PAKELUM-685021 format. One record per residue (C-alpha): residue in three letters; z, x, y. Coordinates in steps of 0.1 Angstrom, whole numbers. Layout:
BEGIN
LOVO residuo     w     u     v
LOVO     ALA     Z     X     Y
...
***
This chain:
BEGIN
LOVO residuo     w     u     v
LOVO     MET     0     0     0
LOVO     ARG   -10    13    34
LOVO     LYS     7    -3    64
LOVO     ALA    -1     1   101
LOVO     LEU    16   -11   132
LOVO     ILE    -6    -8   163
LOVO     VAL     8   -15   198
LOVO     GLY   -10   -15   231
LOVO     ILE     8   -27   263
LOVO     ASP    -9   -31   297
LOVO     TYR    14   -57   312
LOVO     TYR    45   -42   329
LOVO     PRO    57   -66   357
LOVO     HIS    85   -43   367
LOVO     ILE    73    -7   363
LOVO     GLY    35   -10   370
LOVO     ASN     7   -23   349
LOVO     LEU   -17    -1   329
LOVO     THR   -54    -9   322
LOVO     GLY   -66     8   289
LOVO     CYS   -38     5   264
LOVO     VAL   -48   -29   249
LOVO     ASN   -84   -17   246
LOVO     ASP   -71    14   229
LOVO     ALA   -50    -6   204
LOVO     HIS   -80   -27   195
LOVO     SER  -102     4   190
LOVO     VAL   -76    20   168
LOVO     LYS   -72   -11   147
LOVO     ALA  -109   -15   143
LOVO     VAL  -115    20   131
LOVO     LEU   -85    21   108
LOVO     GLU   -90   -12    90
LOVO     ARG  -119     0    68
LOVO     ASN  -134    33    56
LOVO     ALA  -169    43    65
LOVO     ASP  -182    28    33
LOVO     GLY  -167    -6    41
LOVO     THR  -138    -4    17
LOVO     LEU  -104   -15    29
LOVO     ASN   -82    13    44
LOVO     PHE   -53    -3    64
LOVO     PRO   -58   -40    56
LOVO     ASN   -39   -66    77
LOVO     ALA   -28   -40   102
LOVO     HIS    -2   -56   125
LOVO     LEU   -13   -57   161
LOVO     LEU    10   -62   191
LOVO     THR    -6   -63   226
LOVO     GLY     9   -70   260
LOVO     THR   -20   -84   281
LOVO     GLY    -2  -106   307
LOVO     ALA    26  -129   315
LOVO     THR    18  -152   286
LOVO     GLN    14  -124   261
LOVO     GLN    41   -98   264
LOVO     VAL    56   -73   240
LOVO     GLN    94   -75   243
LOVO     LYS   116   -46   233
LOVO     ARG   134   -66   206
LOVO     ASP   100   -75   190
LOVO     LEU    87   -39   192
LOVO     LYS   119   -26   176
LOVO     GLU   118   -52   148
LOVO     ALA    82   -45   141
LOVO     VAL    89    -7   138
LOVO     ARG   118   -15   115
LOVO     ARG    96   -37    93
LOVO     LEU    69   -10    92
LOVO     PHE    92    16    78
LOVO     ALA   113    -8    56
LOVO     ASP    97    -1    22
LOVO     ASP    81    25     0
LOVO     SER    45    22    10
LOVO     GLU    20    50     5
LOVO     ILE    17    54    42
LOVO     ALA    33    38    72
LOVO     LEU    14    44   104
LOVO     PHE    28    36   139
LOVO     TYR     4    38   169
LOVO     PHE    17    31   204
LOVO     ALA    -2    31   238
LOVO     GLY    18    22   269
LOVO     HIS    43    36   293
LOVO     GLY    66    63   282
LOVO     TYR    98    76   298
LOVO     ILE   120   107   295
LOVO     GLU   155   116   307
LOVO     ASP   182   140   296
LOVO     THR   192   117   267
LOVO     GLY   157   116   252
LOVO     GLY   125    96   254
LOVO     PHE   116    59   254
LOVO     LEU    86    37   247
LOVO     CYS    86    10   273
LOVO     ALA    81   -26   264
LOVO     SER    68   -53   288
LOVO     ASP   103   -64   297
LOVO     SER   115   -29   307
LOVO     GLU   128   -29   343
LOVO     ALA   136     8   341
LOVO     GLY   122    34   317
LOVO     ASP   154    39   297
LOVO     GLU   155     2   288
LOVO     GLY   126     8   264
LOVO     LEU   127    15   227
LOVO     ALA   144    49   223
LOVO     LEU   123    75   204
LOVO     ALA   155    85   187
LOVO     GLU   156    50   171
LOVO     VAL   120    53   161
LOVO     MET   127    86   144
LOVO     THR   158    73   127
LOVO     LEU   138    45   111
LOVO     ALA   110    69   101
LOVO     ASN   132    97    89
LOVO     SER   152    73    67
LOVO     SER   122    54    54
LOVO     GLU   112    55    17
LOVO     ALA    75    54    26
LOVO     ARG    59    85    12
LOVO     ASN    40    93    44
LOVO     LYS    52    83    79
LOVO     VAL    27    90   107
LOVO     ILE    36    83   143
LOVO     ILE     8    85   170
LOVO     LEU    19    81   206
LOVO     ASP    -5    78   236
LOVO     SER    22    76   263
LOVO     CYS    36    99   290
LOVO     HIS    62   125   279
LOVO     SER    55   115   242
LOVO     GLY    58   151   231
LOVO     VAL    96   148   232
LOVO     VAL    95   126   200
LOVO     GLY   115   142   172
LOVO     ASN   133   166   195
LOVO     ASN   171   169   194
LOVO     ALA   183   160   228
LOVO     MET   213   184   224
LOVO     THR   193   214   212
LOVO     ASN   163   224   232
LOVO     GLY   132   232   211
LOVO     LEU   147   218   179
LOVO     ALA   127   191   162
LOVO     GLU   144   170   135
LOVO     ILE   117   156   111
LOVO     SER   124   145    76
LOVO     ASN   101   151    47
LOVO     GLY    68   132    49
LOVO     VAL    69   126    86
LOVO     THR    40   136   109
LOVO     LEU    39   132   147
LOVO     LEU     8   132   169
LOVO     THR    13   128   206
LOVO     ALA   -10   127   236
LOVO     SER    10   151   258
LOVO     THR    40   174   259
LOVO     ALA    74   162   270
LOVO     ASP    66   173   305
LOVO     GLN    32   158   309
LOVO     TYR    15   125   316
LOVO     SER   -10   108   294
LOVO     HIS   -42   102   312
LOVO     GLU   -68    74   311
LOVO     ILE  -105    79   314
LOVO     PRO  -114    73   351
LOVO     GLY  -129    38   352
LOVO     GLY  -133    37   315
LOVO     GLY  -105    14   305
LOVO     ALA   -93    37   277
LOVO     GLY   -70    66   272
LOVO     VAL   -83   102   270
LOVO     TYR   -62   109   239
LOVO     THR   -70    77   221
LOVO     SER  -107    80   227
LOVO     LEU  -106   114   210
LOVO     PHE   -84   100   183
LOVO     VAL  -109    73   175
LOVO     ASP  -138    98   177
LOVO     ALA  -120   119   151
LOVO     LEU  -114    89   128
LOVO     ASN  -151    80   131
LOVO     GLY  -160   112   114
LOVO     SER  -157   141   139
LOVO     ALA  -126   154   121
LOVO     ALA  -138   148    85
LOVO     ASN  -140   175    60
LOVO     LEU  -169   179    36
LOVO     ILE  -157   152    12
LOVO     GLY  -151   128    41
LOVO     ASP  -113   129    44
LOVO     ILE   -97   128    78
LOVO     THR   -62   141    79
LOVO     PRO   -36   143   107
LOVO     GLY   -42   180   108
LOVO     SER   -79   177   113
LOVO     VAL   -74   150   139
LOVO     TYR   -51   173   159
LOVO     ALA   -76   202   156
LOVO     HIS  -104   180   169
LOVO     ILE   -83   167   199
LOVO     ASP   -69   201   206
LOVO     GLN  -103   217   209
LOVO     SER  -118   188   228
LOVO     LEU   -91   188   256
LOVO     GLY   -91   225   263
LOVO     PRO   -63   247   277
LOVO     TRP   -60   231   312
LOVO     ALA   -59   194   303
LOVO     GLN   -30   175   289
LOVO     ARG   -19   192   257
LOVO     PRO   -15   172   225
LOVO     VAL    15   179   203
LOVO     PHE    16   180   165
LOVO     LYS    48   182   144
LOVO     THR    49   177   107
LOVO     ASN    70   182    76
LOVO     VAL    47   175    47
LOVO     LYS    36   194    16
LOVO     THR     1   179    17
LOVO     PHE   -17   159    43
LOVO     VAL   -25   123    36
LOVO     SER   -60   110    44
LOVO     LEU   -60    86    74
LOVO     ARG   -95    74    68
LOVO     LYS  -125    82    46
LOVO     ALA  -157    90    66
LOVO     GLU  -193    94    54
LOVO     PRO  -193   129    39
LOVO     PRO  -220   152    54
LOVO     ILE  -230   164    19
LOVO     ASP  -232   146   -14
LOVO     LEU  -202   153   -37
LOVO     SER  -226   162   -66
LOVO     HIS  -242   189   -44
LOVO     LEU  -208   202   -33
LOVO     GLN  -196   204   -69
LOVO     ALA  -228   223   -78
LOVO     LEU  -217   253   -57
LOVO     THR  -204   272   -87
LOVO     LYS  -237   265  -106
LOVO     HIS  -258   280   -79
LOVO     PHE  -234   308   -70
LOVO     PRO  -217   321  -102
LOVO     THR  -193   342   -81
LOVO     PRO  -182   337   -45
LOVO     ASP  -198   369   -34
LOVO     TYR  -231   363   -53
LOVO     ASP  -264   371   -35
LOVO     PHE  -288   343   -44
LOVO     PRO  -323   359   -47
LOVO     LEU  -351   340   -30
LOVO     ASP  -389   343   -31
LOVO     PRO  -418   323   -17
LOVO     SER  -418   300   -48
LOVO     PHE  -386   284   -34
LOVO     GLU  -403   273    -1
LOVO     PRO  -426   243    -2
LOVO     GLU  -439   247    34
LOVO     ARG  -463   275    44
LOVO     PHE  -491   282    68
LOVO     GLU  -528   279    57
LOVO     GLU  -533   316    54
LOVO     GLN  -503   319    32
LOVO     ARG  -516   291     9
LOVO     GLN  -549   311     6
LOVO     ASP  -531   344    -1
LOVO     SER  -531   349   -39
LOVO     SER  -504   375   -37
LOVO     ILE  -479   348   -26
LOVO     PRO  -467   327   -55
LOVO     PRO  -472   289   -51
LOVO     PRO  -442   266   -47
LOVO     ASP  -423   259   -79
LOVO     PRO  -410   224   -83
LOVO     VAL  -377   235   -99
LOVO     ASN  -371   262   -73
LOVO     THR  -380   240   -43
LOVO     ALA  -355   214   -56
LOVO     THR  -329   241   -57
LOVO     PHE  -340   253   -23
LOVO     GLY  -335   218    -9
LOVO     VAL  -299   219   -20
LOVO     LEU  -294   253    -5
LOVO     GLN  -307   240    28
LOVO     LYS  -281   212    27
LOVO     TYR  -255   239    23
LOVO     VAL  -268   257    53
LOVO     LYS  -265   225    74
LOVO     VAL  -228   223    67
LOVO     ASN  -222   260    71
LOVO     LEU  -216   268    34
LOVO     VAL  -245   291    30
LOVO     ARG  -264   315    53
LOVO     PRO  -296   336    48
LOVO     VAL  -292   373    44
LOVO     GLY  -312   396    66
LOVO     ALA  -333   367    80
LOVO     PRO  -329   343   109
LOVO     HIS  -337   312    88
LOVO     MET  -339   302    52
LOVO     TRP  -377   298    54
LOVO     HIS  -380   335    64
LOVO     ALA  -355   345    37
LOVO     ALA  -376   328    10
LOVO     MET  -410   339    23
LOVO     GLN  -398   375    27
LOVO     SER  -381   375    -8
LOVO     LYS  -346   380     6
LOVO     SER  -315   362    -3
LOVO     CYS  -287   338     8
LOVO     GLU  -249   340     4
LOVO     LEU  -218   318     8
LOVO     THR  -201   318    41
LOVO     VAL  -163   321    43
LOVO     LEU  -162   283    44
LOVO     GLY  -186   282    14
LOVO     GLN  -163   306    -5
LOVO     HIS  -133   283     3
LOVO     TYR  -151   253   -11
LOVO     TRP  -164   274   -41
LOVO     ASN  -128   281   -50
LOVO     LEU  -119   244   -47
LOVO     VAL  -147   235   -70
LOVO     LYS  -138   263   -95
LOVO     LYS  -102   251   -96
LOVO     GLU  -114   215  -101
LOVO     LEU   -97   204   -69
LOVO     ILE  -129   187   -58
***
C-alpha cells in the first residue's frame, strides 16, 4: 500500500495569501497517481487545498491528516506540503489557513514525531515552504538532525531561506522542478525515480546562487517514488554482459556493422557489405551510446569507428550497469 497526503494552501486571511501552492498540489497529485505506463502508483492520494474563505485547511484537519497518513505499516507514506512556513527559536511550523501568527501552525517537530514513530516502511516528507530546511533538526542542538530509520526529507530551501514562486507562473520553483523530476528527468535507466535522484535533479537545476534545496535521509535503500518510461529497453540493458564479456572489453568493429555508407563506399569492393546480424548488434550498441553506456574508441562517432574498423567500450556508467546485470540486480 502506497499512501500520499498532498496539501496546498493559498488562502491565508491573517498572514498573507499565496498564489501557486494549490496549483502545485494538484500538479504533484496528478504526477504521483500513476506511473508513466498508466499503472497505479499512489491511488486515492488525499488532497487538501486551501483556496478561499469557503475552502480552508484548518490546523486541526492538517494535523489529523498527517496523523492518519503515518498511522499504519504502509509500504510508503508520502507527505507533500506547499504553503507558508515559519521558523523561530523553538523550531519550524507549517502554517494552516487559520494561522494568525506563524507559530500557530503545525509544528514540524510534531510532524517528525508522527513520521519517526510510524510503522510505515518508508516515510517521505516533501516541503515547499519557507524555512523548511529546519525540519528534522533538534532545536536544542544546532546542526543535529533526528531522523528515524526509513525517513527521507526533501525541502525547498534551507532553514534561513524563503521558498520562491515562478514570477507570474502560479507555481513554486521547487515544485516545478520536483514535478519535472517525477515526469522522468530524474529517472535511472530502468525508469525508477528515487528521492536521491529527485534531489540531484533539483540541486543541479537551481545552481549555487538560488534557493538551496535540503536533503536528509536515514535509509538503507531508496524507494522508487514513480516509474517513468525507461530510456532503453530492459532486454537491451540486460544484454550488456552478452556484448561485453568483461567490463573493460574493447568491442571490435568493422564496416559490416554499419548499414549506412556513401555511394563510393558501396562501390568499393574492399569494404565489406553490411551484415544483418552485425547491423542488428550495432543498433543495440547505438542505443547504449545514446544513454552514455558506450563510447567509440579513437573516433568521434560510432559510424566512424565502424567504417575505420576501430572499437567501442563501456563508459564508467556502462561498467556500473554491467556490474548490476552481472550480479542479477537488474
